[in-house]
C-alpha positions as CSV (number, residue, x, y, z in Angstrom):
1,M,0.1,0.1,-0.3
2,P,1.3,3.7,-1.2
3,N,1.1,4.8,2.3
4,K,4.5,5.6,3.7
5,G,3.8,9.5,5.0
6,A,0.8,11.7,5.4
7,P,-2.6,10.4,4.0
8,L,-3.6,11.4,0.5
9,G,-7.5,11.6,0.7
10,P,-9.3,11.1,-2.0
11,L,-7.6,12.0,-5.2
12,H,-8.7,12.5,-8.6
13,I,-6.7,11.3,-11.4
14,L,-6.9,12.3,-15.4
15,L,-5.8,9.4,-17.5
16,V,-5.1,10.6,-20.7
17,E,-5.6,7.3,-22.6
18,D,-7.0,6.0,-26.3
19,S,-7.6,2.6,-24.9
20,P,-10.2,1.6,-22.3
21,E,-9.1,-1.7,-21.6
22,D,-5.9,-0.2,-20.2
23,A,-7.0,2.3,-18.6
24,E,-9.4,0.0,-16.6
25,L,-6.4,-1.8,-16.1
26,L,-4.3,0.8,-14.6
27,C,-7.2,1.9,-12.0
28,D,-8.0,-1.6,-10.8
29,Q,-4.1,-1.6,-10.0
30,M,-3.9,1.5,-8.3
31,L,-7.4,0.6,-6.3
32,E,-6.0,-2.5,-5.1
33,A,-2.4,-1.0,-4.5
34,G,-4.7,1.0,-1.8
35,L,-5.0,4.3,-3.3
36,Q,-8.5,6.2,-2.4
37,A,-9.3,7.6,-6.1
38,G,-12.0,8.6,-8.7
39,F,-10.7,8.5,-12.6
40,E,-11.4,10.4,-16.0
41,R,-10.7,9.4,-19.0
42,V,-9.9,11.7,-22.7
43,D,-7.7,10.6,-25.1
44,N,-7.7,14.2,-27.1
45,E,-6.5,18.0,-26.9
46,A,-10.2,19.4,-26.7
47,A,-11.4,16.7,-24.1
48,M,-8.2,17.0,-22.4
49,R,-8.7,21.5,-22.2
50,A,-12.1,21.1,-20.9
51,A,-11.4,18.2,-18.3
52,L,-9.3,20.8,-17.0
53,A,-11.3,23.4,-16.9
54,A,-13.8,21.8,-15.4
55,K,-12.1,20.2,-12.0
56,V,-8.5,20.3,-11.5
57,P,-7.0,16.9,-10.9
58,D,-4.5,15.9,-8.5
59,I,-2.0,13.9,-11.0
60,V,-2.2,13.0,-14.4
61,L,-1.4,9.9,-15.8
62,S,-0.5,9.7,-19.8
63,D,0.1,7.5,-22.1
64,L,2.9,8.4,-24.8
65,S,1.5,7.4,-28.6
66,M,-2.0,8.0,-29.3
67,P,-3.8,8.2,-32.7
68,G,-4.2,12.1,-33.3
69,F,-2.4,12.8,-29.9
70,S,0.8,12.7,-28.0
71,G,1.7,12.5,-24.4
72,Y,3.8,15.1,-25.3
73,Q,1.3,17.4,-26.7
74,A,-0.9,16.3,-22.9
75,L,2.5,17.3,-21.2
76,R,2.5,20.7,-22.8
77,I,-1.0,21.9,-22.0
78,L,-0.9,21.0,-18.3
79,R,2.6,22.5,-18.1
80,E,0.3,25.7,-20.0
81,L,-2.5,25.6,-17.3
82,H,-1.2,23.8,-14.3
83,P,2.9,24.2,-14.4
84,Q,3.0,22.9,-10.8
85,L,0.9,19.6,-11.2
86,P,2.5,16.2,-11.4
87,F,2.5,14.3,-15.0
88,I,3.9,10.7,-15.7
89,F,4.2,8.8,-18.4
90,V,2.4,5.3,-18.7
91,S,3.1,3.5,-22.0
92,G,4.3,0.6,-23.2
93,T,6.4,1.7,-26.0
94,M,9.0,3.9,-23.9
95,G,12.9,3.1,-23.9
96,E,15.6,4.3,-21.6
97,D,16.4,7.3,-24.4
98,T,12.4,8.4,-24.3
99,A,12.0,8.2,-20.6
100,V,15.5,10.7,-20.3
101,Q,13.4,13.0,-22.7
102,A,10.5,12.7,-21.2
103,L,11.8,14.1,-17.7
104,R,14.1,16.7,-19.7
105,E,10.3,17.6,-21.0
106,G,9.3,18.0,-17.9
107,A,7.0,14.7,-16.9
108,N,7.5,13.6,-12.9
109,D,7.8,10.1,-13.5
110,Y,7.6,7.3,-16.2
111,I,6.0,3.9,-16.0
112,I,6.3,0.5,-18.3
113,K,3.0,-0.9,-18.8
114,H,3.6,-4.3,-18.9
115,Q,5.3,-3.9,-15.2
116,P,3.0,-1.4,-13.2
117,A,3.9,-2.9,-10.0
118,R,5.4,0.9,-8.9
119,L,2.2,3.1,-10.3
120,P,0.6,3.2,-6.9
121,S,3.6,3.9,-5.3
122,A,5.2,6.7,-8.1
123,V,1.4,8.1,-8.0
124,A,1.5,8.7,-4.4
125,R,5.2,10.1,-4.3
126,A,4.1,12.3,-7.0
127,V,1.5,13.6,-5.3
128,R,3.4,14.4,-2.2
129,E,5.8,15.5,-3.4
130,A,3.2,18.0,-5.6
131,R,1.7,18.7,-2.7
132,G,4.8,19.6,-0.1
133,E,5.8,22.0,-2.9
134,H,2.8,24.0,-2.9
135,E,3.2,24.5,0.6
136,R,6.5,25.4,0.4
137,Q,5.6,27.9,-1.8
138,R,2.7,29.3,0.6
139,V,5.0,30.0,3.2
140,A,7.5,31.0,1.2
141,D,4.8,34.0,0.0
142,E,3.7,34.3,3.3
143,L,7.5,34.9,4.5
144,M,7.7,37.4,1.9
145,R,4.1,39.1,2.6
146,A,5.4,39.3,6.0
147,Q,8.8,41.0,4.9
148,R,6.8,44.0,2.6
149,L,4.6,44.1,6.0
150,E,7.7,44.5,8.2
151,S,9.8,47.1,5.7
152,L,6.1,48.7,5.4
153,A,6.3,49.4,9.1
154,L,9.8,50.6,9.3
155,L,8.8,52.7,6.4
156,A,5.7,54.1,8.1
157,A,7.8,54.6,10.9
158,G,10.4,56.8,9.4
159,L,8.2,59.1,6.9
160,S,5.5,59.6,10.0
161,H,7.6,62.4,11.5
162,D,8.3,64.0,8.2
163,L,4.8,64.0,7.2
164,R,3.5,65.2,10.2
165,N,5.5,68.0,10.1
166,I,5.1,69.1,6.7
167,L,0.5,68.5,7.3
168,Q,0.9,70.1,10.4
169,P,0.4,74.1,8.9
170,L,-2.7,72.6,7.1
171,L,-4.1,72.5,10.0
172,I,-3.2,75.9,11.5
173,V,-3.7,78.1,8.7
174,P,-7.0,77.4,8.4
175,D,-7.9,79.1,11.1
176,L,-5.5,81.8,10.7
177,I,-7.2,82.3,7.2
178,R,-10.7,82.2,8.8
179,D,-9.7,84.8,11.0
180,R,-8.2,87.0,8.7
181,S,-11.2,87.2,6.5
182,D,-14.9,87.4,6.2
183,D,-15.7,86.0,2.7
184,P,-17.4,82.9,2.4
185,K,-15.4,81.6,-1.0
186,V,-12.1,82.3,1.2
187,T,-13.6,80.4,4.5
188,R,-14.9,77.5,2.2
189,L,-11.1,77.4,0.7
190,A,-9.8,77.1,4.3
191,D,-12.4,74.2,5.1
192,V,-10.9,72.1,1.5
193,V,-7.4,73.0,3.2
194,A,-8.5,71.6,6.4
195,E,-10.5,68.7,5.4
196,S,-7.5,68.0,3.5
197,A,-4.7,68.0,6.2
198,R,-6.6,66.2,8.7
199,R,-7.0,63.4,5.7
200,G,-3.5,63.5,5.4
201,H,-2.6,63.6,8.8
202,E,-5.3,60.3,8.9
203,M,-3.3,58.7,6.0
204,V,-0.5,58.4,8.2
205,E,-1.9,57.5,11.0
206,S,-3.9,54.4,9.4
207,M,-0.7,53.1,8.0
208,L,0.9,53.5,11.9
209,S,-1.7,51.6,12.9
210,F,-2.3,48.8,10.1
211,V,1.0,47.8,11.2
212,R,1.1,48.2,14.8
213,G,-2.5,46.5,14.8
214,S,-3.3,49.3,17.4
215,R,-6.5,51.2,17.9
216,R,-7.5,55.0,17.6
217,P,-10.4,56.9,19.9
218,S,-13.5,56.9,18.8
219,E,-16.6,59.3,18.8
220,R,-20.3,59.4,17.8
221,I,-20.9,60.7,14.4
222,V,-23.8,61.3,12.2
223,L,-23.8,60.6,9.3
224,P,-25.5,63.7,7.5
225,R,-22.4,65.5,8.7
226,L,-20.2,62.9,7.7
227,F,-21.0,62.5,4.4
228,Q,-21.3,66.3,4.2
229,A,-17.2,66.3,5.0
230,V,-17.0,63.4,2.4
231,G,-18.8,64.9,-0.3
232,L,-16.2,68.3,0.3
233,L,-13.3,66.1,-0.2
234,L,-14.4,64.3,-3.4
235,K,-15.4,67.7,-5.2
236,G,-12.4,68.1,-6.5
237,S,-11.8,64.5,-7.5
238,L,-15.1,64.0,-9.6
239,P,-14.7,63.8,-13.1
240,R,-17.1,66.0,-15.0
241,N,-19.1,63.2,-16.4
242,V,-19.1,61.3,-12.8
243,A,-22.4,62.4,-10.8
244,L,-22.5,62.3,-6.9
245,Q,-25.5,61.3,-5.3
246,L,-25.8,61.6,-0.9
247,E,-28.9,60.0,0.5
248,A,-28.1,60.6,4.5
249,G,-31.1,62.8,6.0
250,D,-31.7,61.3,8.9
251,E,-29.6,62.5,11.8
252,R,-30.8,60.2,14.2
253,L,-28.0,58.1,11.8
254,V,-25.2,57.6,14.4
255,V,-22.1,55.4,14.5
256,E,-19.7,55.1,16.9
257,A,-16.3,55.0,15.2
258,N,-12.7,57.5,14.8
259,Y,-14.0,60.0,12.5
260,T,-11.0,60.3,10.0
261,E,-10.7,56.4,10.1
262,L,-14.4,56.4,8.9
263,Q,-13.7,59.0,6.9
264,Q,-10.7,57.2,5.3
265,V,-13.1,53.9,4.3
266,L,-15.6,56.0,2.6
267,I,-13.2,58.4,0.5
268,N,-10.9,55.4,-0.5
269,L,-14.2,53.4,-1.7
270,A,-15.6,56.4,-3.4
271,L,-12.3,57.3,-5.0
272,N,-12.2,53.1,-6.3
273,A,-15.4,53.5,-7.9
274,I,-14.5,56.7,-9.3
275,Q,-11.6,55.0,-11.1
276,A,-14.2,52.3,-11.9
277,M,-16.4,54.6,-14.0
278,P,-13.9,55.9,-17.1
279,E,-16.9,56.3,-19.3
280,G,-19.2,58.3,-16.5
281,G,-21.7,57.1,-14.3
282,Q,-23.2,58.0,-11.1
283,L,-21.3,57.3,-7.9
284,R,-24.2,56.9,-4.8
285,L,-23.5,57.4,-1.1
286,L,-26.4,56.1,1.1
287,A,-27.1,55.3,4.9
288,E,-30.0,54.0,6.1
289,R,-31.1,50.9,9.0
290,A,-29.9,48.0,7.8
291,D,-32.2,46.4,10.4
292,G,-32.9,46.6,14.1
293,E,-29.6,46.8,15.4
294,R,-27.0,47.7,11.9
295,L,-26.7,51.0,9.8
296,R,-26.0,50.4,6.2
297,I,-23.4,52.7,4.2
298,R,-23.4,52.3,0.7
299,V,-20.9,52.9,-1.7
300,Q,-22.1,51.7,-5.4
301,D,-21.2,53.1,-9.0
302,D,-21.9,52.2,-12.2
303,G,-18.4,51.1,-13.3
304,I,-17.3,48.0,-15.3
305,G,-17.8,46.1,-11.9
306,M,-15.5,43.0,-10.9
307,D,-15.4,39.2,-11.8
308,R,-15.7,36.9,-9.2
309,A,-11.8,35.8,-9.4
310,T,-10.7,39.7,-8.7
311,Q,-13.6,40.1,-6.0
312,E,-12.3,36.6,-4.1
313,R,-8.9,38.7,-3.5
314,L,-10.2,42.3,-2.8
315,F,-9.3,41.7,0.8
316,S,-5.9,40.1,0.6
317,P,-2.7,42.7,1.2
318,F,-0.8,44.0,-2.3
319,F,-3.2,42.6,-4.3
320,T,-4.4,45.5,-6.7
321,T,-6.1,46.2,-10.5
322,K,-4.4,49.3,-10.7
323,D,-1.1,50.0,-12.1
324,S,-0.2,52.2,-9.5
325,G,-1.8,51.1,-6.5
326,T,-0.7,49.3,-3.3
327,G,-3.1,46.6,-2.5
328,L,-4.0,47.9,0.4
329,G,-6.4,50.2,0.8
330,L,-9.2,48.0,1.0
331,V,-7.1,45.8,3.5
332,S,-6.6,48.8,5.7
333,C,-11.0,49.6,5.0
334,R,-11.7,46.5,6.3
335,R,-10.1,46.5,9.7
336,I,-11.0,49.9,10.1
337,V,-15.0,48.4,9.5
338,E,-14.4,45.4,11.6
339,S,-12.5,46.7,14.7
340,L,-16.1,48.3,14.8
341,G,-17.9,45.2,15.0
342,G,-18.9,45.1,11.3
343,E,-18.3,43.6,8.2
344,I,-17.9,44.8,4.3
345,V,-20.1,43.0,1.6
346,V,-19.2,43.1,-1.9
347,R,-21.8,42.8,-4.8
348,S,-20.6,43.0,-8.3
349,Q,-20.8,41.7,-12.1
350,P,-18.6,42.4,-14.9
351,G,-20.0,45.9,-16.5
352,Q,-22.8,46.2,-13.9
353,G,-20.5,47.9,-11.6
354,S,-19.7,47.6,-7.9
355,C,-21.7,47.5,-4.3
356,F,-20.0,48.1,-1.3
357,D,-22.2,47.8,1.6
358,L,-20.8,48.4,5.5
359,L,-22.8,47.1,7.6
360,L,-22.1,49.0,11.2
361,P,-23.3,48.8,14.7
362,L,-26.0,51.3,15.4
363,Q,-25.9,53.9,18.2
364,A,-28.3,55.9,19.9
365,A,-28.9,59.4,18.2
366,A,-27.2,62.2,18.9
367,A,-28.4,64.2,22.1
368,D,-28.0,68.1,21.1
369,G,-26.1,69.7,17.8
370,A,-25.2,72.7,20.0
371,A,-23.4,70.7,22.0
372,D,-20.7,70.1,19.4
373,E,-20.6,73.9,19.2
374,V,-17.5,75.5,20.5
375,A,-17.2,78.6,22.9
376,M,-16.0,81.5,21.8
377,L,-12.4,81.7,22.6
378,P,-11.7,85.1,25.2
379,A,-9.0,87.3,23.7
380,G,-5.7,87.9,25.3
381,Q,-4.6,90.8,27.4
382,G,-1.0,91.0,26.2
383,Q,0.7,87.4,28.6
384,R,3.8,86.7,27.5
385,I,3.9,83.2,26.2
386,L,7.0,81.1,25.9
387,V,6.9,78.8,22.8
388,V,9.1,76.5,22.2
389,D,9.4,73.7,19.1
390,D,12.0,72.7,16.8
391,E,9.7,72.7,13.9
392,A,10.3,76.6,12.4
393,T,6.7,76.4,10.4
394,R,4.9,75.1,13.1
395,L,7.0,77.7,15.6
396,S,6.0,80.6,13.2
397,L,2.4,79.7,13.1
398,L,2.0,79.2,16.6
399,G,3.7,82.7,17.3
400,D,1.3,84.5,14.5
401,A,-1.8,83.0,15.5
402,L,-1.0,83.7,19.5
403,S,0.2,87.3,18.7
404,S,-2.9,87.9,16.4
405,Q,-5.2,86.3,19.4
406,G,-4.0,89.5,22.0
407,Y,-1.0,87.7,23.5
408,R,3.1,88.2,23.5
409,P,4.9,85.4,22.3
410,S,8.5,84.9,22.1
411,V,9.8,81.8,20.4
412,A,13.0,79.6,20.6
413,L,13.3,76.6,18.5
414,D,15.3,74.1,21.4
415,G,15.3,74.3,25.2
416,A,18.7,75.6,25.6
417,A,17.7,78.7,23.3
418,A,14.3,79.5,25.6
419,L,16.5,78.8,28.4
420,R,18.6,81.8,27.2
421,L,15.2,84.1,26.6
422,V,13.9,83.5,29.7
423,Q,17.1,84.5,31.8
424,E,17.0,88.1,29.1
425,S,13.9,88.6,29.2
426,G,12.1,87.2,32.6
427,L,10.2,84.4,33.6
428,P,6.7,84.1,30.7
429,D,2.9,84.1,32.2
430,A,2.8,80.8,30.3
431,V,4.6,77.9,28.3
432,L,3.9,75.9,25.2
433,V,6.8,73.4,24.4
434,D,7.0,70.5,22.1
435,G,7.5,67.4,24.3
436,G,10.5,66.6,21.4
437,I,12.6,69.6,21.4
438,P,16.4,68.9,21.3
439,L,19.2,69.7,23.7
440,L,17.2,70.2,26.7
441,S,13.9,68.1,27.0
442,A,10.3,69.3,27.3
443,G,11.0,68.3,31.2
444,Q,14.4,69.8,31.8
445,L,13.9,73.2,30.8
446,L,10.2,73.2,32.8
447,A,12.6,72.1,35.6
448,E,15.8,75.3,35.0
449,M,12.6,77.5,34.4
450,Q,10.9,76.4,38.3
451,G,14.6,77.0,39.5
452,L,14.4,80.6,38.5
453,G,11.1,81.0,39.9
454,Y,8.2,80.1,37.3
455,A,5.1,78.9,38.5
456,G,3.0,79.6,35.9
457,P,1.2,77.1,33.6
458,A,3.0,74.4,30.6
459,I,1.2,72.8,28.0
460,V,3.3,70.3,26.2
461,L,2.5,69.3,22.7
462,E,2.8,65.5,22.8
463,A,3.2,62.7,19.4
464,D,1.8,59.6,19.7
465,D,5.2,57.7,19.4
466,G,6.5,58.9,22.3
467,P,5.4,60.4,25.7
468,A,5.4,63.9,26.8
469,F,8.2,63.9,29.5
470,A,10.8,61.0,27.7
471,D,13.1,61.3,30.6
472,G,10.9,61.6,33.7
473,P,8.1,62.9,34.9
474,A,7.2,66.4,34.9
475,P,8.0,68.6,37.5
476,A,6.6,68.8,40.7
477,G,4.3,72.1,41.8
478,L,4.3,73.2,38.2
479,Q,-0.2,72.9,36.4
480,V,1.5,70.9,33.6
481,H,-1.5,70.1,30.5
482,V,-0.8,67.3,27.8
483,L,-2.0,68.9,24.2
484,P,-2.0,65.8,21.4
485,K,-0.7,66.5,17.9
486,P,-1.9,66.9,15.4
487,L,-2.8,70.6,16.5
488,E,-5.4,72.4,15.2
489,M,-5.6,76.3,16.3
490,Q,-8.6,76.1,17.9
491,R,-7.3,74.2,20.2
492,V,-4.0,75.6,20.5
493,L,-5.6,78.3,21.3
494,R,-8.8,76.9,24.1
495,A,-5.6,75.1,25.8
496,V,-4.0,78.1,26.4
497,A,-6.6,80.5,27.3
498,D,-8.1,77.7,30.0
499,A,-4.3,77.0,31.2
500,L,-4.0,80.6,32.1
501,A,-7.9,80.8,33.8
502,A,-6.4,77.8,35.4
503,A,-3.5,79.9,36.9
């Protein structure tokens, strides 16, 4: 019995043989040896191609010479369609030279018909070797994928700091623009810049979240407001021949999620839909109750659609149908949706468009929209604010914003320069310091200032990749407020006002 290894289970064996009697003898020989197998016989090219298309066999056994067809032709067809599938010649006319040629052509083995005793063990060995090779290839692919993800993690971590610094001004500038202009067109452009900056930051954070497997803080999201923001961002990407339809009029549709992550999911799906409509069509975003406890967010297009094979690989890392795609967009979308306790359901047909349904847990309606409104910020009264940040663009913008609000800022690029300013100009009323400044850390700077008599409030900017005080706790006796990045100017000004009021 050819069972010197892991059980093979039931096999499907394709016989390329013009003689029914010879085929029956081969089948009997393998069954008597203990192989569990089902058999299918073909004797021409068309029948072989049809059999391979209908069901992929575990192994192909082929005669060498047949009327109008040959074993070499059968071997070439198999290698064309299934390169790794085992193939064994079983022939009564095979000499030594012919056997060597057969192996050179890509056959796994050869058996002489009038000496068939070796056939069952040869079949078992060839199937086991093929399965082993398939498993080795699968492991190698998984290893390669893991290495690519690890490289991606290193790349994301390396770029995140620089990208945050580049995008930070785009979060601060819109508030300054709004303060200096009442023109609705200008403020609308400021809104677009702010939304784009938040999305850029979210792309950086989402990549880090993807490779780390971390979760972002969530909030209550009212779907009509989310749709408005998504529509605003999409307008610059919509071709003239694509119409955008937003349907989320019910303010009671509320979901608990991270706002920017859910916005990223919708933007990603919508941009994919736009690219799937090169001839134009309608892009529809719909929010509605799916059932009593779930919410359905639908992204639907009239595009080229997808076949079943594409749909089965949609959420595989690095799989993409775009020339410039990364193959991570939909993977990230599914991760975000599943982290919310939801699922993505895809329906598509070639030439009939695609529909992505996000099914999410439905939350109770928001109590009062007025709670979201930001209270008016009190104007500064000339208080002196020491601002310390090693990012020159952000430092300049923070100084300008504080000055426009009625404060008197003084700025420094590092802890040593800040300490010199204090020694030369006296103690400030408040300190706004980045947690990652060089030369003197934020904690060391505040400790030195405290030694000089400073007892006012300190606002420390903290990135999510490091604590505000990396070298120990904050100095005792100081009122310290930690403000997470990325910064938005209204939050900064509110933090300064609240810190001064509390002091």
